[in-house]
VMD Tcl script that builds the backbone (N, CA, C; Angstrom):
set m [mol new atoms 384]
animate dup $m
set s [atomselect $m all]
$s set {name element resname resid chain x y z} {
  {N N UNK 1 A 1.425 -1.550 -0.124}
  {CA C UNK 1 A -0.197 -0.020 0.166}
  {C C UNK 1 A 0.942 1.516 0.063}
  {N N UNK 2 A 0.760 2.347 -0.693}
  {CA C UNK 2 A 1.324 3.325 -0.457}
  {C C UNK 2 A 0.615 5.050 0.353}
  {N N UNK 3 A 1.226 5.230 -0.207}
  {CA C UNK 3 A 0.762 6.640 1.287}
  {C C UNK 3 A 1.661 7.446 1.481}
  {N N UNK 4 A 0.634 8.621 1.377}
  {CA C UNK 4 A 0.801 10.203 1.574}
  {C C UNK 4 A 0.238 10.220 2.824}
  {N N UNK 5 A 1.849 12.088 3.043}
  {CA C UNK 5 A 1.577 12.879 4.432}
  {C C UNK 5 A 1.453 14.049 3.721}
  {N N UNK 6 A 0.141 14.361 4.501}
  {CA C UNK 6 A -0.005 15.913 4.335}
  {C C UNK 6 A 0.275 16.882 5.828}
  {N N UNK 7 A 0.809 17.739 5.205}
  {CA C UNK 7 A 1.156 18.270 6.320}
  {C C UNK 7 A 0.776 20.287 5.793}
  {N N UNK 8 A 0.688 21.487 6.681}
  {CA C UNK 8 A -0.190 22.231 6.744}
  {C C UNK 8 A 0.687 22.865 7.875}
  {N N UNK 9 A 0.939 24.582 7.767}
  {CA C UNK 9 A 1.434 25.330 8.291}
  {C C UNK 9 A 0.321 25.885 9.220}
  {N N UNK 10 A -0.901 25.504 8.816}
  {CA C UNK 10 A -2.307 26.340 9.270}
  {C C UNK 10 A -2.942 26.068 9.699}
  {N N UNK 11 A -1.925 24.783 10.562}
  {CA C UNK 11 A -2.366 23.926 11.751}
  {C C UNK 11 A -1.834 23.276 12.197}
  {N N UNK 12 A -1.342 23.275 13.013}
  {CA C UNK 12 A 0.021 23.400 15.001}
  {C C UNK 12 A -0.366 22.100 13.893}
  {N N UNK 13 A 0.795 22.038 14.241}
  {CA C UNK 13 A 2.542 20.865 14.145}
  {C C UNK 13 A 2.372 19.841 15.374}
  {N N UNK 14 A 2.117 18.257 14.481}
  {CA C UNK 14 A 1.888 16.943 15.845}
  {C C UNK 14 A 3.140 17.256 17.057}
  {N N UNK 15 A 1.829 16.662 17.661}
  {CA C UNK 15 A 2.476 17.174 19.349}
  {C C UNK 15 A 2.821 15.507 19.443}
  {N N UNK 16 A 3.542 15.175 18.519}
  {CA C UNK 16 A 3.591 13.609 18.870}
  {C C UNK 16 A 4.268 12.799 17.918}
  {N N UNK 17 A 4.756 11.611 18.022}
  {CA C UNK 17 A 4.964 10.691 16.147}
  {C C UNK 17 A 3.940 10.779 15.023}
  {N N UNK 18 A 3.201 11.785 14.849}
  {CA C UNK 18 A 2.185 11.561 13.880}
  {C C UNK 18 A 1.880 12.540 13.129}
  {N N UNK 19 A 1.541 11.870 11.764}
  {CA C UNK 19 A 1.202 12.586 10.387}
  {C C UNK 19 A -0.171 13.371 10.871}
  {N N UNK 20 A -0.221 15.102 10.357}
  {CA C UNK 20 A -0.997 15.540 10.292}
  {C C UNK 20 A -2.732 14.787 9.359}
  {N N UNK 21 A -2.182 14.155 8.244}
  {CA C UNK 21 A -3.174 13.730 7.981}
  {C C UNK 21 A -2.341 12.337 6.668}
  {N N UNK 22 A -2.982 10.989 6.350}
  {CA C UNK 22 A -2.740 10.598 5.535}
  {C C UNK 22 A -3.621 10.299 4.101}
  {N N UNK 23 A -3.059 9.808 3.405}
  {CA C UNK 23 A -4.059 9.861 2.533}
  {C C UNK 23 A -3.235 7.893 1.782}
  {N N UNK 24 A -4.402 7.107 1.805}
  {CA C UNK 24 A -4.048 5.957 1.593}
  {C C UNK 24 A -4.312 5.523 0.315}
  {N N UNK 25 A -3.889 4.412 0.132}
  {CA C UNK 25 A -4.142 4.041 -1.394}
  {C C UNK 25 A -3.626 4.816 -2.154}
  {N N UNK 26 A -4.963 4.356 -2.826}
  {CA C UNK 26 A -4.729 5.318 -4.373}
  {C C UNK 26 A -5.229 6.882 -4.545}
  {N N UNK 27 A -5.212 7.136 -3.499}
  {CA C UNK 27 A -6.004 9.001 -2.883}
  {C C UNK 27 A -6.737 9.405 -3.035}
  {N N UNK 28 A -7.885 8.730 -2.016}
  {CA C UNK 28 A -8.900 8.714 -2.292}
  {C C UNK 28 A -9.497 8.979 -0.977}
  {N N UNK 29 A -8.769 7.924 -0.132}
  {CA C UNK 29 A -9.307 7.799 1.155}
  {C C UNK 29 A -8.281 8.817 1.877}
  {N N UNK 30 A -8.931 9.846 2.798}
  {CA C UNK 30 A -8.092 10.133 3.712}
  {C C UNK 30 A -8.688 10.545 4.910}
  {N N UNK 31 A -7.009 10.451 5.849}
  {CA C UNK 31 A -7.532 9.933 7.772}
  {C C UNK 31 A -6.964 11.132 8.089}
  {N N UNK 32 A -7.647 11.702 8.792}
  {CA C UNK 32 A -6.680 12.787 10.124}
  {C C UNK 32 A -6.307 12.718 10.972}
  {N N UNK 33 A -5.731 12.717 11.409}
  {CA C UNK 33 A -5.082 12.061 13.149}
  {C C UNK 33 A -6.161 14.057 13.252}
  {N N UNK 34 A -6.843 13.528 15.086}
  {CA C UNK 34 A -7.451 14.073 15.766}
  {C C UNK 34 A -7.064 15.739 15.956}
  {N N UNK 35 A -7.227 16.830 16.815}
  {CA C UNK 35 A -7.129 18.483 16.182}
  {C C UNK 35 A -7.594 18.702 17.469}
  {N N UNK 36 A -7.547 20.012 18.316}
  {CA C UNK 36 A -7.605 19.772 18.938}
  {C C UNK 36 A -7.231 20.911 19.491}
  {N N UNK 37 A -7.732 22.410 20.162}
  {CA C UNK 37 A -8.145 23.667 19.682}
  {C C UNK 37 A -6.440 24.904 20.024}
  {N N UNK 38 A -5.465 23.877 19.224}
  {CA C UNK 38 A -4.092 25.227 19.928}
  {C C UNK 38 A -4.033 25.729 18.434}
  {N N UNK 39 A -3.408 26.737 19.206}
  {CA C UNK 39 A -3.131 28.199 17.915}
  {C C UNK 39 A -1.373 27.437 16.929}
  {N N UNK 40 A -2.172 27.031 16.001}
  {CA C UNK 40 A -1.363 27.081 14.440}
  {C C UNK 40 A 0.518 27.851 14.729}
  {N N UNK 41 A -0.038 29.693 15.088}
  {CA C UNK 41 A 1.427 29.997 15.132}
  {C C UNK 41 A 1.902 29.827 16.741}
  {N N UNK 42 A 1.391 29.841 17.465}
  {CA C UNK 42 A 2.190 29.328 18.785}
  {C C UNK 42 A 1.736 28.263 18.960}
  {N N UNK 43 A 1.305 26.918 19.110}
  {CA C UNK 43 A 1.033 25.654 19.347}
  {C C UNK 43 A 0.616 25.589 21.269}
  {N N UNK 44 A -0.153 26.575 21.530}
  {CA C UNK 44 A -0.981 27.272 22.692}
  {C C UNK 44 A -1.983 26.409 22.422}
  {N N UNK 45 A -2.512 26.328 23.423}
  {CA C UNK 45 A -4.013 26.251 23.719}
  {C C UNK 45 A -4.929 27.639 23.680}
  {N N UNK 46 A -6.002 28.036 22.475}
  {CA C UNK 46 A -6.670 29.209 22.483}
  {C C UNK 46 A -6.844 29.957 22.887}
  {N N UNK 47 A -7.237 29.107 24.089}
  {CA C UNK 47 A -8.351 29.543 25.379}
  {C C UNK 47 A -8.760 28.899 26.769}
  {N N UNK 48 A -8.628 28.482 27.915}
  {CA C UNK 48 A -9.853 27.434 28.479}
  {C C UNK 48 A -11.301 27.367 28.503}
  {N N UNK 49 A -11.456 28.146 27.106}
  {CA C UNK 49 A -13.039 28.428 27.116}
  {C C UNK 49 A -13.507 27.269 25.737}
  {N N UNK 50 A -14.208 26.625 26.623}
  {CA C UNK 50 A -14.844 25.082 25.511}
  {C C UNK 50 A -14.914 25.503 24.102}
  {N N UNK 51 A -15.983 26.543 23.800}
  {CA C UNK 51 A -16.494 27.122 23.114}
  {C C UNK 51 A -15.147 26.772 21.781}
  {N N UNK 52 A -14.513 27.651 22.467}
  {CA C UNK 52 A -13.134 28.592 21.608}
  {C C UNK 52 A -12.806 27.185 20.857}
  {N N UNK 53 A -12.337 26.139 21.765}
  {CA C UNK 53 A -11.530 25.075 21.436}
  {C C UNK 53 A -12.453 23.993 20.419}
  {N N UNK 54 A -12.828 24.520 20.439}
  {CA C UNK 54 A -14.388 23.594 19.095}
  {C C UNK 54 A -13.968 24.728 17.827}
  {N N UNK 55 A -14.140 25.335 18.043}
  {CA C UNK 55 A -14.340 26.456 17.251}
  {C C UNK 55 A -13.165 25.983 16.040}
  {N N UNK 56 A -11.458 26.634 17.636}
  {CA C UNK 56 A -10.278 26.959 17.101}
  {C C UNK 56 A -9.782 24.738 16.117}
  {N N UNK 57 A -10.293 23.477 17.133}
  {CA C UNK 57 A -11.195 22.697 16.350}
  {C C UNK 57 A -11.116 21.923 14.618}
  {N N UNK 58 A -11.815 22.615 15.154}
  {CA C UNK 58 A -12.349 22.586 13.523}
  {C C UNK 58 A -11.854 23.643 12.777}
  {N N UNK 59 A -11.178 24.600 12.396}
  {CA C UNK 59 A -10.485 25.559 11.729}
  {C C UNK 59 A -9.613 24.428 11.567}
  {N N UNK 60 A -8.567 24.067 13.084}
  {CA C UNK 60 A -7.517 23.181 12.517}
  {C C UNK 60 A -7.989 21.657 11.600}
  {N N UNK 61 A -8.941 21.819 11.525}
  {CA C UNK 61 A -9.431 20.377 10.410}
  {C C UNK 61 A -9.257 20.594 9.467}
  {N N UNK 62 A -10.549 21.541 8.924}
  {CA C UNK 62 A -10.587 22.779 7.763}
  {C C UNK 62 A -9.152 22.799 7.217}
  {N N UNK 63 A -8.283 23.675 7.850}
  {CA C UNK 63 A -6.598 23.197 7.095}
  {C C UNK 63 A -6.591 22.011 6.685}
  {N N UNK 64 A -6.214 21.301 7.292}
  {CA C UNK 64 A -5.284 20.027 6.840}
  {C C UNK 64 A -6.637 18.841 5.753}
  {N N UNK 65 A -7.752 19.276 5.814}
  {CA C UNK 65 A -8.691 18.687 5.365}
  {C C UNK 65 A -8.422 19.614 3.394}
  {N N UNK 66 A -7.989 21.060 3.824}
  {CA C UNK 66 A -8.121 22.030 2.635}
  {C C UNK 66 A -6.085 21.619 1.906}
  {N N UNK 67 A -5.541 21.361 3.018}
  {CA C UNK 67 A -3.853 20.474 2.378}
  {C C UNK 67 A -4.634 19.829 2.006}
  {N N UNK 68 A -5.023 18.576 2.184}
  {CA C UNK 68 A -4.569 17.279 1.165}
  {C C UNK 68 A -6.181 16.774 0.116}
  {N N UNK 69 A -6.469 18.264 -0.402}
  {CA C UNK 69 A -6.900 19.096 -2.070}
  {C C UNK 69 A -8.291 18.653 -1.441}
  {N N UNK 70 A -9.111 18.504 0.043}
  {CA C UNK 70 A -10.720 18.352 0.168}
  {C C UNK 70 A -11.473 19.555 0.786}
  {N N UNK 71 A -12.318 19.157 1.053}
  {CA C UNK 71 A -13.573 20.905 1.331}
  {C C UNK 71 A -14.279 19.425 2.211}
  {N N UNK 72 A -14.375 20.568 3.856}
  {CA C UNK 72 A -15.755 19.633 4.096}
  {C C UNK 72 A -16.907 18.553 3.757}
  {N N UNK 73 A -16.668 18.995 2.833}
  {CA C UNK 73 A -18.027 17.852 2.118}
  {C C UNK 73 A -17.283 16.432 1.925}
  {N N UNK 74 A -15.965 16.434 1.989}
  {CA C UNK 74 A -15.850 15.229 1.351}
  {C C UNK 74 A -15.329 14.375 3.428}
  {N N UNK 75 A -16.232 14.722 4.190}
  {CA C UNK 75 A -16.041 14.297 5.282}
  {C C UNK 75 A -17.092 12.922 4.967}
  {N N UNK 76 A -16.401 11.904 5.003}
  {CA C UNK 76 A -17.383 10.426 5.710}
  {C C UNK 76 A -18.132 10.207 6.457}
  {N N UNK 77 A -17.064 10.530 7.875}
  {CA C UNK 77 A -16.865 10.275 9.516}
  {C C UNK 77 A -15.979 10.636 10.125}
  {N N UNK 78 A -16.739 11.392 10.898}
  {CA C UNK 78 A -15.624 11.908 12.605}
  {C C UNK 78 A -15.946 11.301 13.444}
  {N N UNK 79 A -15.404 11.940 14.647}
  {CA C UNK 79 A -14.652 11.368 16.355}
  {C C UNK 79 A -14.490 11.702 15.920}
  {N N UNK 80 A -15.542 12.346 17.763}
  {CA C UNK 80 A -15.362 13.900 19.071}
  {C C UNK 80 A -14.551 13.006 19.843}
  {N N UNK 81 A -14.111 13.743 20.422}
  {CA C UNK 81 A -13.433 13.231 22.136}
  {C C UNK 81 A -13.992 14.401 23.381}
  {N N UNK 82 A -14.610 14.600 24.042}
  {CA C UNK 82 A -15.029 15.269 25.104}
  {C C UNK 82 A -15.041 14.502 25.879}
  {N N UNK 83 A -14.148 15.844 26.759}
  {CA C UNK 83 A -13.902 15.313 28.009}
  {C C UNK 83 A -14.524 15.409 29.167}
  {N N UNK 84 A -16.429 16.497 28.965}
  {CA C UNK 84 A -17.367 16.153 29.290}
  {C C UNK 84 A -18.527 16.554 28.292}
  {N N UNK 85 A -19.367 15.255 28.150}
  {CA C UNK 85 A -20.088 15.441 28.085}
  {C C UNK 85 A -21.444 15.854 28.165}
  {N N UNK 86 A -21.643 16.501 29.078}
  {CA C UNK 86 A -22.090 17.251 29.185}
  {C C UNK 86 A -21.841 18.747 28.104}
  {N N UNK 87 A -21.007 18.977 27.908}
  {CA C UNK 87 A -20.702 19.426 26.908}
  {C C UNK 87 A -21.309 19.213 25.890}
  {N N UNK 88 A -22.251 18.220 25.207}
  {CA C UNK 88 A -22.397 17.452 24.247}
  {C C UNK 88 A -22.708 19.109 23.542}
  {N N UNK 89 A -24.196 19.530 24.166}
  {CA C UNK 89 A -25.000 20.092 23.257}
  {C C UNK 89 A -24.248 21.819 22.386}
  {N N UNK 90 A -23.485 21.725 23.370}
  {CA C UNK 90 A -22.563 23.272 22.598}
  {C C UNK 90 A -21.908 22.106 21.191}
  {N N UNK 91 A -20.922 21.563 21.534}
  {CA C UNK 91 A -20.915 21.251 20.331}
  {C C UNK 91 A -21.072 21.215 19.493}
  {N N UNK 92 A -22.433 20.530 19.696}
  {CA C UNK 92 A -23.350 19.474 18.870}
  {C C UNK 92 A -23.840 21.451 17.245}
  {N N UNK 93 A -24.476 21.972 18.212}
  {CA C UNK 93 A -24.019 23.548 18.364}
  {C C UNK 93 A -23.241 24.339 17.069}
  {N N UNK 94 A -22.612 23.909 17.377}
  {CA C UNK 94 A -21.070 24.568 16.749}
  {C C UNK 94 A -20.501 23.571 15.161}
  {N N UNK 95 A -21.132 22.361 15.130}
  {CA C UNK 95 A -20.673 20.904 14.036}
  {C C UNK 95 A -21.899 21.961 13.248}
  {N N UNK 96 A -22.817 21.810 13.850}
  {CA C UNK 96 A -23.592 22.650 12.748}
  {C C UNK 96 A -23.350 23.226 11.846}
  {N N UNK 97 A -23.720 24.653 11.942}
  {CA C UNK 97 A -23.240 26.226 11.604}
  {C C UNK 97 A -21.980 25.703 11.056}
  {N N UNK 98 A -20.859 24.965 11.357}
  {CA C UNK 98 A -19.338 24.422 10.058}
  {C C UNK 98 A -19.638 23.698 9.084}
  {N N UNK 99 A -19.975 22.553 9.839}
  {CA C UNK 99 A -20.642 21.466 8.713}
  {C C UNK 99 A -21.650 21.674 7.888}
  {N N UNK 100 A -21.668 20.770 6.164}
  {CA C UNK 100 A -22.495 21.236 5.559}
  {C C UNK 100 A -22.975 19.848 5.737}
  {N N UNK 101 A -24.513 20.002 4.767}
  {CA C UNK 101 A -25.003 18.869 4.592}
  {C C UNK 101 A -25.211 18.700 3.365}
  {N N UNK 102 A -25.301 17.366 3.470}
  {CA C UNK 102 A -25.653 16.206 4.126}
  {C C UNK 102 A -24.784 15.525 5.557}
  {N N UNK 103 A -24.608 15.707 6.481}
  {CA C UNK 103 A -23.944 15.679 7.803}
  {C C UNK 103 A -23.505 13.923 7.965}
  {N N UNK 104 A -22.229 14.140 7.644}
  {CA C UNK 104 A -21.049 13.200 8.042}
  {C C UNK 104 A -21.542 12.119 9.068}
  {N N UNK 105 A -21.007 10.880 8.643}
  {CA C UNK 105 A -21.613 9.577 10.241}
  {C C UNK 105 A -20.324 10.152 11.386}
  {N N UNK 106 A -21.070 10.226 12.508}
  {CA C UNK 106 A -20.458 10.685 13.727}
  {C C UNK 106 A -20.615 9.890 14.614}
  {N N UNK 107 A -19.470 9.662 15.656}
  {CA C UNK 107 A -19.389 8.739 16.410}
  {C C UNK 107 A -18.843 9.940 17.832}
  {N N UNK 108 A -19.334 9.731 19.146}
  {CA C UNK 108 A -18.965 10.732 20.679}
  {C C UNK 108 A -18.399 9.864 21.379}
  {N N UNK 109 A -16.736 10.386 21.958}
  {CA C UNK 109 A -16.788 10.133 23.313}
  {C C UNK 109 A -16.364 10.433 23.912}
  {N N UNK 110 A -16.578 9.959 25.315}
  {CA C UNK 110 A -16.651 11.393 26.326}
  {C C UNK 110 A -15.108 10.384 27.294}
  {N N UNK 111 A -13.872 10.832 27.306}
  {CA C UNK 111 A -12.845 10.766 27.338}
  {C C UNK 111 A -12.418 11.673 28.768}
  {N N UNK 112 A -11.243 11.148 29.816}
  {CA C UNK 112 A -11.055 11.952 30.507}
  {C C UNK 112 A -10.197 12.845 31.037}
  {N N UNK 113 A -9.214 12.413 29.574}
  {CA C UNK 113 A -8.467 13.276 28.936}
  {C C UNK 113 A -7.644 13.759 28.032}
  {N N UNK 114 A -7.371 14.626 27.455}
  {CA C UNK 114 A -6.938 15.294 26.141}
  {C C UNK 114 A -5.541 15.380 26.051}
  {N N UNK 115 A -4.017 15.120 25.722}
  {CA C UNK 115 A -4.044 16.322 25.418}
  {C C UNK 115 A -3.496 17.466 25.527}
  {N N UNK 116 A -2.136 18.171 25.746}
  {CA C UNK 116 A -2.416 19.605 26.518}
  {C C UNK 116 A -3.627 19.965 27.340}
  {N N UNK 117 A -3.934 19.559 27.818}
  {CA C UNK 117 A -5.225 19.859 29.016}
  {C C UNK 117 A -6.631 20.490 28.040}
  {N N UNK 118 A -6.229 19.561 27.014}
  {CA C UNK 118 A -7.796 19.734 26.432}
  {C C UNK 118 A -8.714 19.269 26.023}
  {N N UNK 119 A -10.913 20.399 26.163}
  {CA C UNK 119 A -11.018 19.292 26.436}
  {C C UNK 119 A -12.513 19.248 25.416}
  {N N UNK 120 A -12.461 19.412 24.492}
  {CA C UNK 120 A -12.301 18.286 22.705}
  {C C UNK 120 A -10.911 18.157 21.602}
  {N N UNK 121 A -11.794 16.914 21.558}
  {CA C UNK 121 A -11.143 16.535 19.979}
  {C C UNK 121 A -11.823 15.849 18.867}
  {N N UNK 122 A -11.657 16.238 17.901}
  {CA C UNK 122 A -11.808 15.568 16.866}
  {C C UNK 122 A -11.210 15.235 15.685}
  {N N UNK 123 A -11.835 13.907 14.997}
  {CA C UNK 123 A -10.571 13.526 14.151}
  {C C UNK 123 A -11.880 12.953 12.998}
  {N N UNK 124 A -11.186 12.804 11.575}
  {CA C UNK 124 A -11.714 12.556 10.672}
  {C C UNK 124 A -11.448 11.771 9.020}
  {N N UNK 125 A -12.330 11.010 8.428}
  {CA C UNK 125 A -11.811 10.369 7.924}
  {C C UNK 125 A -12.866 10.820 6.584}
  {N N UNK 126 A -11.189 10.914 5.424}
  {CA C UNK 126 A -12.908 12.247 4.051}
  {C C UNK 126 A -12.391 10.572 3.341}
  {N N UNK 127 A -13.141 10.860 2.167}
  {CA C UNK 127 A -12.980 10.740 0.665}
  {C C UNK 127 A -13.279 11.517 -0.316}
  {N N UNK 128 A -11.722 11.546 -1.472}
  {CA C UNK 128 A -11.720 12.742 -2.357}
  {C C UNK 128 A -12.379 12.466 -3.496}
}
mol reanalyze $m
mol bondsrecalc $m
mol representation Tube
mol addrep $m
C-alpha cells in the first residue's frame, strides 16, 4: 500500500510521532489525525473556554482537509472526544453551523483527558 503524508502550517504541528493526515492507497481516502484547539502559530491552547476550543479544532481540521485537497463536504466520518459529555450540545450546535449538509457519520466518546489539557478533539475520515 502506498501512502502520502499531508502537512500544513495552517494547522498546529503534531505534538507526537504522527502526521496531520495520511492519504491511503490511490489517494481517495484521507485519514486526519485528531485536532485540538491549538493555535497554529504558537502551539498554545486558544483558551480554556470549551466553545473556543471547539471552534479552533474545527478550523484546524478544515486547514488540514484543504491541504489534502479536500473540502468539509468530503468528510464521511467524524469522531469527537469530549472530557465533559455535558457539553455535547454546545459542540453539536457549533458543528451544525460549521459543517455542510448532508452531515457525515459521527461517533462521540467521553474521555478522562486529552493532550495539552484540551477539552475537545476531533478526527475525520474523508473520501475525495
